[in-house]
N, C-alpha and C positions, 0 to 999 in steps of 0.2 A: 173363191177364185172366180173370175169370168172366163169364158171361152177364150177371149183373147189373152188373158193371163196365161192360160194352159198352153196355148199355141206358143207364145213367146218362150216360155219355160221349156218347152219340147225343142224348139229351135235352138236355144242356147245349150241345152244338155248334150243334143246329139250334133251340134255344131254343123248345122244345115245351111247351106248355102242358099240364095235366092233361087238358082237354077234347080237345087234339090228339092226346095219347097215346092216349086213348080211342077216337078215331075211327080211328086207325091199327091198334089191336087188333081193332076192329070189323070193318074192311075186311079183316083177315086171317082173319076167322071166329071171333073170340074176344070174349066180352063181359066187360069189366072194369070193376069199379066203381072209385071215385076211392081208396077205401081200398085196394083190391087193387094199384093203380098205385103208390101210395105205399110199399106193402110191397115192391114189386120195386125201388124206388129206395132203400130202407133198406140201410144197410152190414151186412155179414154178421154183424156183432158185436151189431147192435141186436135188441132183443126182437121187434119186429113184422116183422123181416126174412123175406121167403119167396124160395126159390129160383126163378130163371127158368131153365126148362128149355130145351134145344135146340129143342124143337119150338115152345115159345111165343115165343121169340126169333125164330125163323124166320117163324112167323106174323105176328109184329110187324113185321118187315121187308118181308114181302109186301104187309102193308096199308099201310105208309109209302109204298111205290112208288105204289099207288093213290091215296093220300092227296095226294102230290105231283104225280102225272102222270095222275090219272084213270084210270078202268076202261080195260082192254084194249078196243080197238075190234073185235078178232075175238071178244069174247065168251068167250074161253076161261075155264075154271073156274080157281080157285085151285089152285096145287100142294099136294100132301098135306103135312102136318106133317112136317118132317125128323126122323129119328131121331138123326142126327149134324148137327153143323154147325161147320165149319172158319172159321177167319179168313178164309180165301180166299172162302168163300160169303158170309160178312158184307160183306167189303169189295166184292165183285161187286154184290150188292143194294144197298148204298149208293150205288155208282156210279151204278146204274141210276136209283134214286129221285132222285138229285139232277141227273140228266142232264148228268154230267161228261164232257167231252171228255178225250182223252189229256193234252193240255197243262195242262188244269186240274187234272187228279189230280196230275201232277208239280209243278205249283205248290203245291198243298195239301201234299205230301210235303216240298218245300223249306220252306215255312212252319213245318212240324212239325219242322224240323231234321234231315231226312234227304233226301238227293239220290239218285234213282233214275235209270236211264238207262231210255230207251224200251223195250229189250229186256228188262231186269229188271221192268219193270212189266208187259210183255206176258206173261211167264213166270207171273206170279201169277194170271193169268185163263184160262190154259191148262186143257185137260181134265187130270186127276190123271194119266191113263194117257199123256201125252204126255212124250216124253224131256226136254224143256225146262222141264217144269212146276217150279215152285218154291213151296214151302210159305210162306205167309204168317206169320211170328211175330207174338207179341204187341206188340213194339216197332215193328214196321211199321204194324199197326193202330192202335197207340195215337198214332203220330206223325200218322198221316193224320186221325184225329179231332181231334189237337191244332191240326193245320194248317187244318182247315175252321173250328174254333173262332176262330183268329186272323184268318182271312180274312174270315168274316162280320161280325166286329167292326171290322174296319178295312179299308175299301175301297183305301186306299194301299197297305196291305201286300199286299193281293191283287194289285195292278198290278205291284208290284216283285217278287213271288214269281214271277208269270208270265213276266215278262222275264227272269229269271234263270234259270227252267227252260228257257225258250227258248233262251237264251243258251248253256247247258250242253249242250242237245241238239245244238245247230248245232257247237259246238266238238268234240263228240265225232265227229259225223259228218264234219268236215272232216279230223280227226286220222286216222279210219279210212281216208278216200279218200287222203290223203296216204301213208300207209303202203303201200296197194295199189298206188299209182302207182310208189312207190319200189321196192317189189319186182318190180313188171313190168319197170321200166326197167333194173334189175341183171341180170335174166334168170337162167337157171339155173346152178348153180355148175359152173364147167369141171372142178374136181377133185372125183372122186367121194369119198365118205367110205368109209373103211376099217371095215367092220363088226367087224374083228378087234383094232382099236386098234394101238397100237404094239407092234411085236414087237422084244425085244432079240436080238441074235445073241451 
């Protein structure tokens, strides 16, 4: 997905007006007119389309956090505009802006048609240098935004998706515990493995 795709999907998912889009940009340190916002929303093949840079999308997301949650209490300044912005960064900023707990994110993913385990979700938010870090592909981010769209428009779907996500997480935890208990009860194998394999005489 391009940055413009992401911006359009965020606006649609959160049902943001032109005025709210402008506020988010302003909170992020960017002054955007209504005409400019419409240009960012335009499809790439349209005449008035303007490319949304990683820096601009990053500033919008930082502003969205302030729009949704208010200014930081510690008075910390805005982070500098990013030179690069990964899907992981976008996902993380959206989660912060929407104050979503783990089960809510999993529910959104399920509503968007993709089930993730708690471990898989955690890997998306790890430091890129961590050995268990997982790159967030376009499909994951797209499904997350689709899930948010569905849940915001259907409270019943939100409740069902949350229940399913919790059930799935419980099933996986139970399965893991059962496997660990079975392995412990069986104990170590009494017959050591032959590293040389079978030897024909």
